[in-house]
N, C-alpha and C positions, 0 to 999 in steps of 0.2 A: 403318320411314320415321320415325315419331315417335320412337321410342328412337335414333337415331340423332342427330335434330334434339336432342333432349336433353342428349346426350353432349355434342353441339360445347361449350357455353359452360362443360362442367366441362374440355374440353381448352383450351381458353382461360384459362380460370383457372388451371389448371398452367401454360401456359407463360410468364404474366404472374410466375407466384409464380417461375419458376428463373432467369427473367431479373431481377427483383428482387432473389432472394437471391445471382446472380451477381454485379450490382452493386456490392450491399451488400462483399462479402466482397473485392472489389478494391478498392473506396474503403477498406476498412477495412486491408488487407494491402500494396496496392499500395507507399504511402509506407515500408514499412517494409523493402521488398524492394528499391524503389531505394535506401536510405541502407547498405543491406547490400552491396547493386554497389558504391556509390561507395565505400566503406571499402574496395576492392580497388584502386581505380581507381591505375594507377601514373600522376596528374598532379598537379605542385601547386596547380591550379586545382578547388575543389569543383566540380563539374558534370560534365555529360557533352559531348565524347566520351568513350567507354572507351577509353583508350589502352595499355591492358595490365594485367596482371596483378601483383599486388602486396602484400605483408602490411607494408610498410616505417612504413605510419602507424599502425599498429599498437603497432610498436618503439616509435615515435617519442613516442606517445602516454606507452606505461608508461615512456618513458625519462626524461618530463616531472616535474621535482618539483614543480612548483606542481600538476600535474593528482593526481599520488599522494600531497600532501599535503590534496587537496579529495579525493580516493578516499576515505583514509585517515581525514578527518572523518565523511564519508558516513558510513563503516561505525560507524565508532565512536558517533555519534550515534545511529544507527540502532539500534545495540545495545542503549544504554543508554534512547533512548527506548520500544522497544517493551517492552521488561521494565518498564518502570515502567505504561505503558497497560497492557498483559496485568494486571498486580497488579492496579491501581486497577479495570480491568473486572470481574477476578474477586472482589474484595471486592463492590463493585456489584450484579454478576449474583447473589453470596450474599444479601444484603440484599433486593433484590426479589422472594427469593423468599417472603417474608413481606410482607403487609400491613403498612402505615404511614403517616400523614399524610402531605399532601402528595404522595405518591406520582409522581402523574402531573405534578406541577410539577417535580419532579427528573428526571424520567425525559425533561421537554422541555428542561431544562438541559441534561444530558449529549448529547442528539441535535440541540441546534443549533448547533454549528459544520458540520455536512453542509449545512444549509441557506443557512447566513451564506454569500453570495459568497467567496472568496479574496483580493482585495483591501479589501474590507471588513473581513474577520476581520483582514489584516493591518495596517489603518490603527488598529483598534480594538486591536488589541495593543502596535501603537506608540505610542499616547497614553496606554496604560495601562500600559506600561512608563516611558514618560516623568513618569506625576505621580510613580511611585515613584522615580525618580531612580536606574533602575537602568539601569547601562554596558550597549549591546551588544554582547553575545558569544557565543560558539559554545554555553557550557556554561550559560549563566543562560539568557538570554532566548529564543534560538531553540529550545533543549530544552524550554523550556515550550510553548513556540507548536506545536513537534511531536505533546507530549504532549497539549494541547490538542485538536488537530488527529487524530489517530491514537484518540484513548479513547473518542468514540463508534462505532468501526467495529470496535473490541476486544470493548467491551461486546456490539454486536448479533452479533456470531459466537459469544460463552459462552454470555451469555442463553437462550438457546434448549437449549444443551445441558443446562444444570444446573434449568431450567423444567421440563426432561423428566423429571430427577433422580428415580426412584421414591423416595417420602422414607420410606417404608417400611423399607429396608433399614436408614437411619439411626435410626429410630425401635427397631428391633430390636438394633444395636450397642448404643445408650445402654440398654434396658432388660438388657442383659448385663455393663452397669457399665462400658460405654466412656464419658469425657469428649467434649465436643463438639471439643477440637483434634484429639483422636485419632480419631473417627469420620470429622476431612475427613480428617485426613492418612494414615488406613490403608486408607480407604473409600471416598471420594469423590473427592478427587485423582487415584489412580489410574487412578478409570475414567474421569476426563476428562482425563486427563494430554495424548493427542494432542492434542484439542483447543488446551487449552493453548499445547500446542508450534505447532499451526498457529495459532493467533493472532498467537505471536509473530513466526511470520514474516510474517505477511502485514500487521502492524503496521510492521515491519523495511523490507519493500519499500514501503509507504505515506512513511514517513519519509526512506529512499534517495531516492525520488524528486521529494518536497516540493520546490516553489518560490517560488509569488507569495507564501505567511505569511512564507516563510525572509527573502525579500530584503528586509520590512520592518522584521528585527531583528536584523540576524547582523553591523553592524557592520563591522571589516574582515577578519574571518575568511570563508573560502569554504567550501563544500562541493560537490559534485561537480555540479549541476545549475546553481550560483552561476557555479561556473567557466566552465561552459560557454557558459553565457549573456553571461559577461565577453568570452569569447574570440572569441565569434557579433559583440558590438560594435567591439570591438576591429579584429580583423579575420579574415575568414573561413577561419582555418585548415585546411589539408585534414586536419588532424588529427581536426575535428569529427565527419565520420562513424564514422571508427572507435570516439570514445568514445561516442558515440551509441547502435553496436551493444553495446557492452561494457554499458551503463547497461542496456539493454533485455535483454541476457540476464542480468544480475545481477536483476533487479529480476522478470522471467518465471518463474526457475529459484526463486526464495523463495518465490513466488508458486502452482507447479503444487507443491510441495514443501509448503505448507500445505494447498492442495484437497486433497492425496493424503491428508495425515493427517487433516483433517476427515472426509471418506467414511469413513475408519477408523473413527472416532469416532462419526460417524452410524450405522455396522455396529452396533457393537460395544453401542449403545446402542439 
């Protein structure tokens, strides 16, 4: 009898946990499912009711020259920002394997963009570029803003891999006559290559989706999120759900590939 009474709170806890989990996943994924359904809705008005299945909004989005230009800008900008941020993060992670003065202060500076709200960060960048007299453009102000945003995430991804690297392997190579750049090129980098590629993919995903900081410094150019926002403000175009699905798919695929490579790097370590 007492055992049955003791089991009741446990069963109630399990029921509440299941309800919480279901509510959480519904709140998380229901908007994505709704957007995906609306992207196939054969209606010129964005919303329900569902009037039939069609793929014309995807064809319309892919045939829109403004969208294609914004998409190309986002892809190219994401690639360049990812390469620059990953390179800087790799150099910083290598440096942080050793002790140096004000190491903690430098670490805080690297991680500062994560804790600064996006709007505040955008205003700071806008004022900074204004003092420098830099004209807002895709390959100057926006690129700097994206690298500034992506760098701390790239560093936090790479640093644990390098911090856990067995330094005795490097010391053995140097004892055999290898120089530092040779040790890095032939021993360290091949071991962390999956992590570096994963960091680049993750950085690309962050840059491709970045909106808040971008809108403050972009000028007359357009990236995919900025073009998406512009079309929402000017008109609720029926292509918007299709555009949203394409952005979600690109970001999700790159992130998933990055996570898979990161897992491979972890198993190798």
